[in-house]
Structure formats: C-alpha cells, structure tokens
N, C-alpha and C positions, 0 to 999 in steps of 0.2 A: 561669225560672231566677232565683234571687236574686242580688243584687249580690255576696254573699260566696262564691258557688259559683265555682270555677275551671273554665275551659274548656281542655281539652287538644286540640291539633290534631295529626293524623297527620303533616301536612306544613306547613311554613312556609318558603316559598321566597323568596329574596332574590337579585337580580342586582346584582353589585358588581364593583369592580376587585380583582384579586389582590394579595396582600401577601406579603412574604417568610415570614411566620409560617404561611402556607398550604402551604408546601413539603411537609411530611410527608403531608398528605392528598392533595395533587396527585401526589406520588410513588406513593402506594398505588394510585391509580386507574390511572396510566400503567403500572405493573407488571402490573396485571390485563389492561388493554386491549392492550398491546404486548408481551405475553410472548413472542410468536413473532418479534419483531424485535429492538429494542435496549432495550426496557424504558423506564425513566424517565430523564429528564435528571438531571444532577448538581445539587447545590444551587448550585454556582458558576454553572452555565449558567442556572439559573432566576433567580439574582440578577442576572446580566448582562442578561437580557431585561427584568426589571423596571426596571433603571436606564436602559436605552436608551429604552424606550417604555412607561411605566407605564399610559398611557391605553388601550393596545391589548390589555392582558391582563385578561380578564374571567372571572368565574366565577358559578356559581349555588350558593348554599349552602342547605341544608335543616336547619332548627333548629340553625344555627350550624356545620354541617359541610359542607365543599366536596364537591359531588357531580358537578360538570361544569365544564369550562373551555374557553375558546377563546383562542388565542395568535396574535398578529399582529405584523408589521413594516410600516414604510413603505419602499418602495424606488423608485428611479428605474428604471422597468421597461425603458427603452431600454438600460440597461447589461447586462441579462441576456437580453432577448428570449425567444422561445418555446423555445429549446433550452438548458435548464439543469438542474441537479440540485438535490436538496434540500440537500445539503451546501454547495453554492455559495451558497444563499440564507441559511442559518443561519451560514455561515462557521465551521464546526466548534464551534458553541456560543458563539462570541464575539459574534455578532450585530452585528458592525461594519458589516454591509451596511445597517443601518437608516439611512435618510436623511430627516430631518425635512422637507427640501425636495422629497422625491420626489413622484410623482404617483399611486402605486398602493398600496393596502393588500394586503399579501401574507399570506394565511392559512397559518400554519405548523403549526397543530394545533387539533383539536377532539376532545374526548373526554368521555364520559359514563360514570359508574359503572354497571356492568352491571345493578345492582338498580334503576336509575332509567330504564331505556330505554323504559319504557311511558308516561313523562310528557312525551315530546316536548321534552325540554330542549334538544336540539340545535337545534331550530327557534328557540327563544328566543335562543340564542347567535348563530345566524346573523342573526336580525333585529337584534340589538344591534350586530353587526359592521357591518351595512348602515348603521345609524344613525351609527356612528363615521365610516364612509366619507363619508356625506353631510355630516356636520357639519364634517369636515376638508376638504371640497371636493376629494376625490380622484376620479380618473377611474373607478375601479372596484375590484373585489376579484379577485385572482388566487390560485389555490390549486392545488397538485398533489394529485390525489385517487387514493387506492388503489382497486383493483378486486379485493378479496379473493375475491369469488365466482367469479373467472375460473379458479381452481384446478380447479373441477369441469368446465370446458369447454375447457381449454387444448389437449387432444388432438383436439378436434373443431372449434373455432372460432378464427379469427384474433382478435387483440384488437379490431380495427376492427369485425368482425362481432358480437362479444360486446357491445361498447358500443352498436352500432346496435340490437341486440335489447333491451337494457336501456332505451334511449331510447324504443323502441316498446312498452315494457311487456310484451314477450314473455318476458323474463327479469327477475329482480330481483337487485340487488346491494346488500348492506347499506350500502355507502358511496355509490356512484354514484347509486342510485335516490333516496336522501335528498337528495343535492346537486342533482340535476335538479329535484326537487320544490320546491326553495327558490329557483328562478329562475336557477340557473347553467346555462351551456351549455358544451359541450365545444369547446375551441378547437383542440386537437390531442392526439395520443397521444405520450407521452414514454416512451422506452426507457432503462432504467438510472437512473430517477429515484431510486428507493430500491433499491439493489442487493440488500439483504438481505431484501426483501419477497418471500418465496417464494410466498405465496398469490396475489399479483398477478403472479407470474413476472417481477418487476422492472419491470413496466409500470405506467404511471399516466396518468390523464387530466389535461390542463392545463385547468382550469376557469376561467370568467370570469363575473363579474356586473358589469353596466355601471351606473354611477351616472347616471341620467338627469338628475339635478339638477346635475351637474358644470358649472361655469362656468370659462372661462379667467379668469385673474386680473382681478378686477373693476376697471374704471376708476373713478376718483373721480367723474368726470362723464361723461355720454354713454354709459353702459352700457346693455345690452339690458334691457328691462322684462320682468317676469314677469306683471304684470297690465296689460292694455292697455285703454284706454277708447276706444270707438268711438262715432261719431255718424252717424246716417243721416237723410237728409231725404226725407220723403214730400212731393213737390213739387206745388204747385198750378199747373196750366197756366192762364195768364191773358194777356190781350192786353198788349203793351208798345208804347211809342212808338218806341223805338230801342234800340241796343245798351247805351247808358248806363243806360237805365231797367231793362233786363234785368239788368245787372251789379249794380245797386243791390239788387235782390232777392237775388241770389246772395250778395253781401257780408253782407246781413242774417243769413242762415243760417250763414255761416262765422263771423261774429262771435258769434252765439248759441251755436253748438256749441263753439267754442273757449273761451268763457267758463266752460264746465264742465270745463275742463282736459282736453279730449279730445285724443287723439293723432292721430286721422284722422277725416275726414268724407267721406261718399259721397253723390253726387247720382245721379238716375236716368238711364237711357238716354234719349237725345234730349231732355234737359231744356231744351235751347235751341230746341225746336220753335216756341215763340211767335214767333221771328224769321222763321219761314217765312211768317207772315201779312203781313210787311212786303214780300214779293215781289210783283211785278206779273205774274209768269209765269202762264201759263194752265194748265199741266199739273203734276201732282205731281213728275214727274221733273225738270222745269226748276226748280221751287220749291226742292227740296231741294239742288240744285246751287248755287242762289243762297245758301241758308243756309250751305252749306259755306264760302263766302267769309268768314264771320265766325269760323270755327273757330280759325284761328291766333291771332287777336287775343284770343279768349276764353281760349285756353291761356296766353298770356303774362300776361293779367290774373289768371288763377288762380294762376300761379306767384308773382306779386306778393302775392296774398292769403295764400298759404301761408307766405311769408316774414313778412309783416306780422303775421299772427295766430298764428304759431308752431304750425301744424297741417298735417299732410299732407292733401292733397285728392285724392279720386278724382273727376274731373270727368265723372261719368256716362258719356255717350258723345256724340259729335258726328260729323256726316258729314265726310269728307275727300275731296276731289276732286283727283286729279293724274294726269297722263298719260292723260287721258280715261277714267279709271276711278274709280268711286265706292265708298268704303269707309266702314265704321262703326268708329270708334276711341274707346277710353277712355284718357284721359291721367291718369297718376299724377303729381301735382305735389307734390314733396317739400318739406318746410320748410327744407331746406338749399339750396334754389334750383335743384336738378336736376329733371329730369322724364323720364318714360319713357312708353311707349305699348303697349297691347294691342289688336290689331285683332279685330273679331268674325270668327270663322272660318266659322260656318255662317249663311247668310242664309235667312230664311223665304221660302216661295213668294210671299207678299205683297210683301216687300221687293224681291224680284227682279222681280216683275211690274210694280209701280207705279213703282219708282225705278231699276231696272237696277243694283241694288247687288251688289257682289262680296264674297266672303269673303277674309280675310287668309290668310297661310300659316305664321305662326310663333306658337308658344305660349311665353310668358315667365313666369319666376318673378322677383319683384321683391324686392330687398334694401332694407329700410327700417330706421329706428331702432326699430321695434317688432317686428322679425323678418321672416321671409319670408312674403310674401302673394301671392295670385293674383287675377286678375280675369277673369271670364267674363261676357260680355255676353249677357244674356237667353237666347236659344235655345241658346247654347253650353253652358249648364248641363244641358241635357237630353241631353248626350252624355257618359256617365260616364267615357269614356276620358280626356278632357281633365283632369278633376279628379284622376284617379288619377295621371296623369303629373306634375301639379303636386305632388301628395302625395309622390311619389317624389323630388321635388326639395326636400322638407322644408317644404312650405307648411303654415302654422299657421292662417291665416285666409283664407277665400275670399270675395271681394266680387262680388256679382252685381247690377249695375244693369240694370233691365228696363223695358220698356214693354209693357203689355198693355191691350187694350180691353174684354175681357169676363172674367167670373169663371172660366170654364173655361180660358181662356188663362192667367190668373193662376195657377190651381191647378197647371197643368203646371210652371210655374217654381217654385212653392212646394214641391210634393211632391218634385220632382227635387232641389231644393236640400237638403231635409231628408235625402234619401237620400245625397247627397254628403257631408254632415256625418257620417253614421254610417259609411259605407264607408271614408272617408279619415281618420277620427278627427281632425276639424278643426272649427273654427267657420265658419259660413256666414252672411253678412249679405246681405239682399236689399232693394232699394228701387225703387219705381216712382212714377209720376205720377198725379194725380187731377184731376178737373175736365174741361173740354172746350175745344176750339178750333174754333168753328163755321166759320171761314174757311180752315181747313187741311184739305184733302182727304187722306184716309187716316190722319189723326191727330186725328180730331174728338172721340172719346170716350176715356176712360181708366178703368182699374180697378186699384186697388192696396191691399194691406195689407202694409206693410213689416214685416220681422221679422229677428230674429237667432236662429239655430239652433245647437244644440250636439249632440255625440254623445249617445247614449242609454245612460246607466249611472248608478250610484248617486250619483256625485259631481256630477251635472248635474241640472237641473230635471226633474221627473218626466215631463213631456211633451216634453222636449228642445227647449223654446222658452224662450230667455232673455228675450226682449222682443218685443212685437208692437204695431203701431199700430192705431188705430181705422180700419176700412176706409173708403176714399174721403174722408179728412179730412186737410187739410194739417197736418203736425206733424213733430216730430223724435223720434227715439229715441236714448237714451244708454245704453250697456251696457258693463259691465266684463267682460273676458274673461281668465280665469286660464289662462295657458299651461302652468303646471306640472300642471294637471289632465290635460292632453293627454299629458304624459309618463307620468303614473301609468296612464292608460288604456292606453297602448301597451305597457306592461310588465306590468301587473297587472289589467287590465280583466276584466269577466265574460266577454267575448269579445274577441278581438284580431284585427280584420279585416286589418290590415296585415301582422302577423307570420304569420298562418295561411294566407296565400295559397299555393296550390300552384304554386310557380314551376317545379317539376319537370314540370308539365303544360302550362303556358301562360305567355306573356309578352306584354308590350305595348311596341311600339317606334314611333318617329316615322319616317315615310318622308321621305327627303330628295329634294326635287324637282330635276329636271334644271337648272332655272334658278336654283338657289340656290348 
C-alpha cells in the first residue's frame, strides 16, 4: 500500500465521556432499547446527570457516532439500603441523590445500539465502570438489573427459581446472564423496582460488584501496605558460649534483614537449640526443659530488637515449660513493642517420645502493620484444616518455621506449604536450620532449603516459587509480596479455590474444649 492510498475502516471505536451534544444519538438508542418501558430521558434529565457527575457518564462511539453508553451516580448506600426503587435513586430525573462523598457507584443505565450487540460493547462499558470505581476508591458497584426473559417463564417459575436457573446456566436471560458473566452477583430480588417493566413483571435483581482494592480513607502515615517485604533466615546451628553469644548472632541477622527495609523477619523452629548444649542434663527431656528457661529472656530481647531495628520478628519457635507441661511456641514480636504467641498444635511422635512435648489448643490470626498473618510451626502445616481456618480469618501470608533432619522430612513441609498457598490463595514462607549440633541428642543434624511460595496463576512466578535458598547453606532470603495480586486472584483467577468451595456440602469448625 502506498503512502497516498487511504485506508477505510469498518469500525473505529473510541471510549470517552458523554457530552451534552451527544443527547440526540443517546435518545435514539434509548428509544429503540426501551420502547416497551419509558423510552429516552429528556434533554433536561440528561443535562442534569452530566452536571452532577460528568466522570460517571461514558460512551463508546464508532466513527464519531455514539453506539453505546453507561450512566452512573455515586451514592451513600446506607441511605437507601437494599430495599429501594429506581425512581428513588434517580430522584425523578433530578439526580440530587448523587453524593460526591458517597461510598458506592450506582449503575443507573447501560444500553447498546441493537446493531452493535455482537461487538461486546457492554463488556467494555462494564470494565470502564469498574475502573472508575477503583480509581475513585468506592466500595463497589450496585445496580438494579431487569430480567426481561422472565416473561416466558412467569407462569411456571418464581423469580427466585428463574434467577437460580439463569445463574446455573440452565436458562439464559439477555440482561442477567450478561451481568453475571461480568463478575456481578445477585444480592437480593427487588419487587416494584421498575413498575412499568412488564417483561420482568416489575421484578429486578439487585446486583453487586465488590471493589477488592477499596481502602478505608488512607492515613497519611501508618497505613496498610500493598507490597510487603519479608526476610527469612536459613539459620546455621553452631556452638555458643552463652546466651549473649547466641543473641549476638540473632542481632546480626535482624540488622542485616532490616537494612533492606524489610517489614518482617522469620527465624526457624528451635533456632535456640544451641543453648541445649550448655545443659549438663543427661537426657533429651531434661536438656530441653533447661533450654526452656532461656525462652522468656530471648522473647524480651527479641521485642527490644524489633523496636530498635523497626522490624517485626517471628522468633522461630522455642520450648516453653509451665505447670509441668512442655510446649513449643512461636513468638511474634511486633515493632510497636507488643507481642503474641502461636503454640504448635500437633507434636510429632519423635517430639512426644524424646521430650514429652504437648500440643497447644488455640489457633490465632495476627493483626500486624502489614496485614493479617498466620504462623504454623513445622508439622502443623501438614494439616490443611488449620491454614483454611486462618484463610477464613483473612490471612494473607502464612509463616512456617520448621526443623527437619532429612530431605524426606523437609519435603513433607515444603510440598504441604506449597499446597496451602494454592488452596488458600495466600503467600507461604518457610525456613529451617542447617548444620549440626554433635552434643545435642535428637537435634544433631539439620536439612533445610528455605523458600517463599505463591499461588499458581499467571500473575505469579511460573513455578509458584518467589524465592528459595541454596540447600543446607546459611543465608537470608528477601522477597517482595504484592497483596493486591491476591485480591485479583480471589475475584478473577483462572480458578478460585476459596470462592468455589461447596459450603452447601461441607464446613469446617473449631471444637471448643471443655476446659476453655
């Protein structure tokens, strides 16, 4: 083709905001689409809407002619609730209901010229609406949806049954099927929403799309992060002279990881095992109880390090001995000076046999300045129920400090952790110890390859591994975790493990013990 030859295109589409000069073309489309209801809005009503909220009125033009449009308002949804009518929302065409300080984008109309319905322009308009909602930081989109296909089934089906069959794709509705395919869900059924809508028998669906990026009004300082930097320590077991010598090694890694502006650092399970070699006790059970005497002081020093280095610390795990009972506990030492604890719930046969260790009784979700996190110590991650319960409490990152002596033991932790990341649409970080402790019975050898895992979808690494350490080598890992990607996965992933659970068939609940 020469430079002088002109190229003609059948379509040249442009998405833009509506203007008053578009009224004639908008009116023509509305007269065709809504001929059985009220037809088009008046020019005055159209002008009122543009003056109230110009950014919310969008259209698609083809070669300069408007062929589709979507109209919206911002409302304070609490003022109207789920029981309202269309006339209440538009206020008889005055649109005084528009509230720039409201929290919800209300979709009042979408229409496409009949000759353009094979180009999926409605989807483009819905996507643009979602973008408006996200950029304005609104909670979501609400719309009243007609069910014009109901006219053919009104004598046989209730509105609820008809909607259920459309949702299950046993029936198709020209409006509702489209809305469901665009990520909306039916919040409730409205009667009398559009009294003149004979095809829908005056029924409508109240539809909702939730903006997963919505944030409460952001604080100037101290707000929640969307990208979290974590550090994990693959810890070398080595002999120490005393507690001060041990804590000097701990501080080295806290200092190192915090220098990379990390938000949190995790140490392995029983990372304080070198202190067991300082015991003069003859049996493993006596030695670990002696080691437990250091745990409280280590926790207090860890809290001080968290404050001093401005980093949250997951202090691996340590033995705790009280009321003649031995437990394994992980302390979360926050950088605001507070701390919390998660006890290991499942003890291995080896821990029970050699040490007489017991399992804890409570599962906790932890609020932190990087969001909600969970901690499962080693063997606990091999029980999927625990991570699922944490996920139901809105956990975004699961931390797993572990101790394993052989590769097959390590692989149990690793593979289960990867499964937990996929099942629960969260990040999972694991770390263990390397090296050996010749004088410590039952903890003499170590095997570890620390790692950070993600769910498995296009937005994440192809192998669902964000970072991993060199096996059996002392080192640290630093990884950035994008929490917004988890929101996308939950609402628009290739598969949606959390949303697609058959809660009508099964459930998961925590048993309350008599002594609690």
